[in-house]
N, C-alpha and C positions, 0 to 999 in steps of 0.2 A: 504494500499499499504505500503510495506517496503521500507526503504530509498535506499537500494541496487537495488530493481527493478527501482524505479523512477530515480535514478542515471544512471543506464544503458540506460533507455529509453531516458533520456534528452541528454546524451552525443552522442547516435546515431543520434537522430533527429536534434540536434543542428549542428552536424558536417557536415551531409549531406546538411543541409539547408545553411550553411556557404560556402560549396564548390559551390552550386548553385549561391547563391547571390554575393558572395564576389570574385568569381574566374571566373565562366562561363558567368556570366552576362557581366562583363566588357570586357572580352575577345570577346564575341559576338558582343558587341557594337563597339569596336575598328575595328574588321574585317568587320562588315557590313557597316561601314562608310569608308572603304577603297576601291576605285574603282577597284584596281587591284586585291584584295583579294576576293571581294564579288562574283565574278564569278568563283572562284576555288573550288575544292573539300574539301578545308580547312573550308569554309564557312558552306558547307553542313554537314561535320563531326561533328562541333562544335554544329550546331543546332540539329542535331541528339543526341549528347551527353547530351545537355541541357534538351531535352524533356524526354530521358531516365532518367536522374538524377531526374527530376521533378516527373515522374510516380514512381520511386523507393522510393523516399522520402515519398510521400503520402501512398504508400502500407506499408512501414515499420511503419508509424504512425498508420495504421489500425491494424497492427499486435499487437502493444502494447496496443491499445485500446481493441482489442478483448481479450487478455490475462487478462488485468486488470479488466473489467467488469465481465468475467466469473469467475475468481478467488475471486473477491470481493463478487460475488453474486448479485450485483446489481449496477446500475450507480451512485447511490446516494454517495457511499463510494469512488468514484474515482475521486472527484473534484480537488485533487492536480495533479492527472495525466493529467486531461483535461486542467489545467492551464498551466502545463508545456508544453504539445505538442501544445496547442494554442499559447503559447508564441514563440514556434519554427517556426510556420506558420508566426506570426507577424514579427520575426526576418528575416525570408526569404524575405519578402517584403520591410520592412524598409531597410534591408541591400541592397538590389538591387537598390533602390532609391539613397541611400547614394554612392553606388558603380558607379551608372551613373553619379551622381554629381562630383565625383573624375574624371572620364573620361572626362567629358565635362568642367571642370574647375569650374563650379558652378551648382547650381540646375537649370536645364533646366525646365521651367515651360510649354513649347511648347510639351515635351513629353507626350505620352498618359498614364498618371498614373491611370486613371480611369480604364483602362484594368486589373490593378493589383488588384482592388477591386472586379471586376468581377472574376477574376481568384481564388482569395481568397475564395469567396461564392462558386465557383464551387468545391473547395477542401474540404470546410467545409460541404457540403451537404452529400457527401458519408461518411463522418466521423460520422455525426449526425444519419443518417440512420444505420450504423453499430451499434452505441452505442444504439439506440432505439430497433432494433431487437434483440441485444444480451441480453440486459436487460429484454426484454419481455420473452425470452426463459429461462434465468437462474431463473428468479422469479417464472415463471409458473412451471419449473421443481422442484424448492425447495418446493413449494406447494404440488405438486403431490407426492413427496418424502414422506413428512410428512403425507400424507393422507394414502399411502400405508403402512408405518410403523406403523400408528395407526390401520389401519384394520388388519395387520398382529399380532399386539399384541393382538387385540380382539380374533382373530382366533387361538392364540397360536402357530403362525408360525413364521418362520425366514423371515424377509423382503428380497425380491429378490434384489440383486446388480445390478444396472444399468451401463451400460458401460459409461465410462467419456467421453465427446466430446473432451477434450483436455487432453494431447497432441494429435495431429492427428496420426492415425496409418497407413493410407493409403494416397498416394499422390492425388488420386482422390476417394472420398467415397460419393456416393448419400445417404447414410443412416445417415451420420454425419450431425446433424442440423446446427452446427456452420460452417461446410464447405460449406453447402448449401448457408448460409448468405454471406459467403466470394464470392462464385460464383456471386451472385446477385450484390454485391458492386463492384467487379472487372469488371462485365459486364457493369454496370453504368458508370464506369470510362472510359471504352474503348468507350462506346456509346457517352459520353460527348465529348471526345477528337476526335472521328470520326467526330462528328457533326462540332466541331471546325476547323477540318481540311478541310472539305467540304466547310464551310463558307469562309474559306480564299482563296480556290480556286476560289470560285465565286466572291470573292472581286478582286482578280488578274484579272480575265477575265473582269470584269466591268471597271477595270483601263486601259483597253487597250490590255492586253496580250492576244494573240490568242490562242484559243484551239482547237485542232483536235482530231478526234477519234483516231488517231494514237498514241496520248499522254496517252490514257486511260492506257495501261499496266504499263506505268511509274508512272502514278498517283497512280494505285492500288499497285504498288511496294512500293512507299513512304507511303501510308496508312498501309501497313503491317509493314514496318520498323520503322515508327514513333509511331504507335498505337498499333496493334495487338500483334507483338512480344514483345515489352516491357511489355505489360499488362500480357502476359503469362510467362514472365520471372519474372514478379513482383510476380505473385501467388507462383512461386517456391521459391522466397526470403521470402514471408510472411510465407509459409509451414516451411522452414528452420529455420526462426526465432522463430516460435512458438515451433518447435521441441527443438532448442538449448536452448531457454530461460527456458522451463519447464523441463530440465535436468540439469539445472545449480542451484546454491544455491538460485537464485531468485524466484524458482517456489512457494514458500509460499509468495502470494502477499497480504494476509490479515494482 
């Protein structure tokens, strides 16, 4: 990893985590504790912006992990990147706890901080899977490349040049193995957040909130706005991040 790449990744990751933890979390807490404001569109707008920011932050981290592992040739040489981005996640949740403490005037032990641990784990799982799949692909490809070059040398032929998986050349490309990995990971994120959304709706109904079939279109609209749309936009952000980063001076990450 070059220092410039690590610096760019850490600045982006810590900045968006700070926006979430130190700005959006306290604003959300203040609005949700206000009887007058919690029933307004302001509450829904802040909730929407929070969830979008959280998804975009995770996908930006995935973009840097993808670039780092692919360009390093394996995951073993990316420890510094993993530590930096892992620190960004830790900063997000510790910062949120501190921000809530400021809002409430002290550390409120009655708040459900355990949900933060679950949320952290649910964010680390897609990251770990992306690292594993990308590592497996690049190591296998490096081995196959050496074998092809050796065979071409024996036959006295020029080895065939293989297309590079990064940077991406098409917005959607079913032939690019790394984009396939990205599809799997973003699909996983969408699935996890969709299940979380459904679980929260069930929890609300168990608390006594009545749910009618006429509420289904609104529920599906919220599912689209809170999960599906930001995940699609998140893929665009990942695609643009990969294209921009590999066109910049940071492209040589070894």
